[in-house]
Backbone as a ProteinNet text record, in pm:
[ID]
protein_1_A
[PRIMARY]
MTDPIHDRHMLEALVCPQTQGPLSYDAEAQELISKSAGLAYPIRGGIPIMLIDEARKLD
[TERTIARY]
2159.1	2216.3	2306.5	2316.6	2409.3	2556.6	2614.8	2717.8	2747	2802.9	2774.5	2853.1	3017.1	3086.8	3030.4	2951.8	2894	2779.8	2719.9	2615.2	2615.5	2594.5	2635.9	2575.2	2439.8	2410.7	2509.2	2565.7	2636	2742.4	2814.4	2980.2	2923.3	2819.7	2801	2815.3	2723.2	2708.4	2816.7	2933.4	3057	3182.6	3234.2	3300.1	3443.6	3525.9	3657.1	3627.2	3615.3	3622.6	3751.9	3887.2	3923.2	3868.3	3842.1	3820.4	3674.5	3612.3	3454.9	3443.6	3534.4	3570.8	3529.6	3517.6	3494.8	3579	3540	3610.1	3591.6	3708.4	3673.8	3705.8	3660.2	3663.1	3763.7	3929.2	4020	3975.3	3910.2	3863	3990.8	4095.5	4183.7	4284.5	4245	4338.4	4261.8	4100.6	4020	4011.5	4029.5	4058.2	3970.8	3957.9	3861	3925.7	4006.4	4067.6	4056.3	4094.4	4041.5	4187.6	4186.9	4294.3	4281.1	4215.6	4232.3	4311.4	4297.3	4383.2	4444.2	4500.3	4606.7	4605.1	4488.3	4473.3	4382.3	4430.8	4345	4321.5	4149.5	4097	4095.4	4120.9	4094.5	3938.7	3907.8	3805.4	3857.9	3793.5	3792.9	3710.3	3669.9	3538.3	3457.4	3411.7	3351.6	3293	3373.2	3330.8	3427	3403	3493.4	3518	3652.9	3722.5	3785.1	3668.9	3680.8	3734.8	3831.2	3912.8	4045.3	4120.3	4199.8	4332.5	4340.5	4475.1	4474.3	4356.5	4357.1	4420.1	4386.7	4405.8	4576.1	4608.2	4738.3	4765.8	4869.7	4942.5	4931.3	4914	4920.9	5073.7	5109	5261.6	5253.4
-3613.9	-3516.4	-3446	-3265.1	-3214.1	-3195.6	-3225.3	-3147.4	-3029.8	-2995.6	-2830.9	-2749.5	-2801.2	-2687.9	-2737.6	-2788.9	-2806.2	-2742.7	-2686.6	-2583.8	-2500.1	-2449.8	-2334	-2193.2	-2213.1	-2114.8	-2071.9	-2230.9	-2182.4	-2110.3	-2131.5	-2107.4	-1971.6	-1875.9	-1763	-1701.9	-1762.8	-1664.8	-1680.1	-1726.1	-1759.1	-1659.3	-1545.4	-1434.9	-1462.2	-1420	-1380.7	-1317.9	-1450.1	-1363.6	-1239.3	-1217.9	-1109.2	-972.5	-965.9	-872.5	-866.2	-951.5	-985	-991.8	-1011.8	-1035.8	-1179.2	-1158.7	-1239.2	-1373.4	-1555.9	-1647	-1706.1	-1751.1	-1812	-1978.5	-2079	-2269	-2284.1	-2389.6	-2403.8	-2608.9	-2653.4	-2772.5	-2900.7	-2876.5	-2969.6	-2978.5	-2851.8	-2795.1	-2844.8	-2820.3	-2811.6	-2685.4	-2602.6	-2466.2	-2350.3	-2293	-2136.7	-2048.2	-1962.3	-1870.7	-1739.2	-1643.3	-1477.8	-1420.8	-1396.8	-1290.9	-1198.8	-1074.8	-967.4	-1002.8	-1121.4	-1104.2	-1187.9	-1270.6	-1326.4	-1460.8	-1544.1	-1687.3	-1774.9	-1916.3	-2009.8	-2101.1	-2094.3	-2139.4	-2330.1	-2390.1	-2537	-2586	-2671.4	-2744	-2877.2	-2914.2	-3055.7	-3133.9	-3245.1	-3333	-3278.8	-3159	-3099.4	-2991.3	-2955.1	-2826.3	-2739.7	-2608.1	-2517	-2445.2	-2451.6	-2400.6	-2266.4	-2180.4	-2060	-1983.4	-2002.4	-1974.3	-1899.4	-1772.2	-1709	-1796	-1811.9	-1920.6	-2047.7	-2071.5	-2240.1	-2182.5	-2069.8	-2047.8	-2031.6	-2086.3	-2124.4	-1982.3	-1910.9	-1772.3	-1790.2	-1749.2	-1780.5	-1701.6	-1706.4	-1709.7	-1593.3
-5677.9	-5611.7	-5746	-5751	-5808.9	-5713.4	-5816.8	-5737	-5769.4	-5638.3	-5609.3	-5741.7	-5730.6	-5823.1	-5986.7	-6013.2	-6151.4	-6152.5	-6045.2	-6066	-6096.7	-6211.6	-6274.1	-6156.9	-6091.1	-6048	-5885.2	-5825.5	-5736.5	-5743.4	-5895.7	-5905.8	-5929.1	-5988.8	-6015.3	-5890.3	-5784.1	-5667.9	-5589.3	-5602.2	-5568.6	-5581.1	-5486.7	-5526.4	-5407.3	-5444.2	-5364.9	-5235.7	-5117.6	-4947.5	-4966.1	-5035.2	-5015.6	-5097	-5238.5	-5286	-5357.1	-5290.3	-5347.9	-5472.8	-5616.7	-5728.4	-5742.3	-5891.8	-5964.5	-5962.7	-5974.2	-5942.1	-6124.1	-6133.7	-6221.4	-6229.2	-6291.1	-6219.5	-6363.2	-6263.9	-6338.5	-6264.1	-6375.4	-6346	-6340.2	-6427.9	-6438.3	-6273	-6257.4	-6104.7	-5985.9	-6032.9	-5886.7	-5823	-5908.6	-5794.6	-5834.7	-5749	-5832.9	-5796.3	-5915.3	-5951.9	-5912.6	-5811.4	-5845.4	-5859.7	-5984.6	-6060	-5997.6	-5926.4	-5870.5	-5714.6	-5654.5	-5535	-5571.8	-5684.9	-5715.2	-5602.9	-5627.4	-5504.7	-5601.4	-5535.8	-5570.3	-5479.6	-5478.6	-5398.2	-5405.6	-5339.1	-5379.3	-5367.6	-5431.4	-5419.4	-5355.2	-5281.1	-5190	-5177.1	-5238.4	-5288.7	-5287.1	-5384.6	-5440	-5363.5	-5280.9	-5179.9	-5167.3	-5246.1	-5259	-5111	-5127.7	-4960.3	-4991.1	-4927	-4940.5	-4844.7	-4810.1	-4675.8	-4720	-4695.6	-4763.5	-4710.2	-4553.3	-4525.7	-4622.2	-4660.6	-4740.5	-4898	-4928.8	-5092.4	-5110.4	-5258.4	-5305.7	-5385.5	-5352.6	-5432.8	-5559.8	-5619.3	-5810.7	-5808.7	-5936.8	-5979.3	-6042.5
[MASK]
+++++++++++++++++++++++++++++++++++++++++++++++++++++++++++

């Protein structure tokens, strides 16, 4: 079974729920980063948590 976050097509299909903009993957922090929204969405157990309320605000 393929880990969803490592599936390139899956990652490219995800967009920021707030801005509908692109996301970048931060492997070290296990987050998907939305520069346009200034948010970092966590990845837990290989599953992106795409909820604005769960996102961390970027400095």
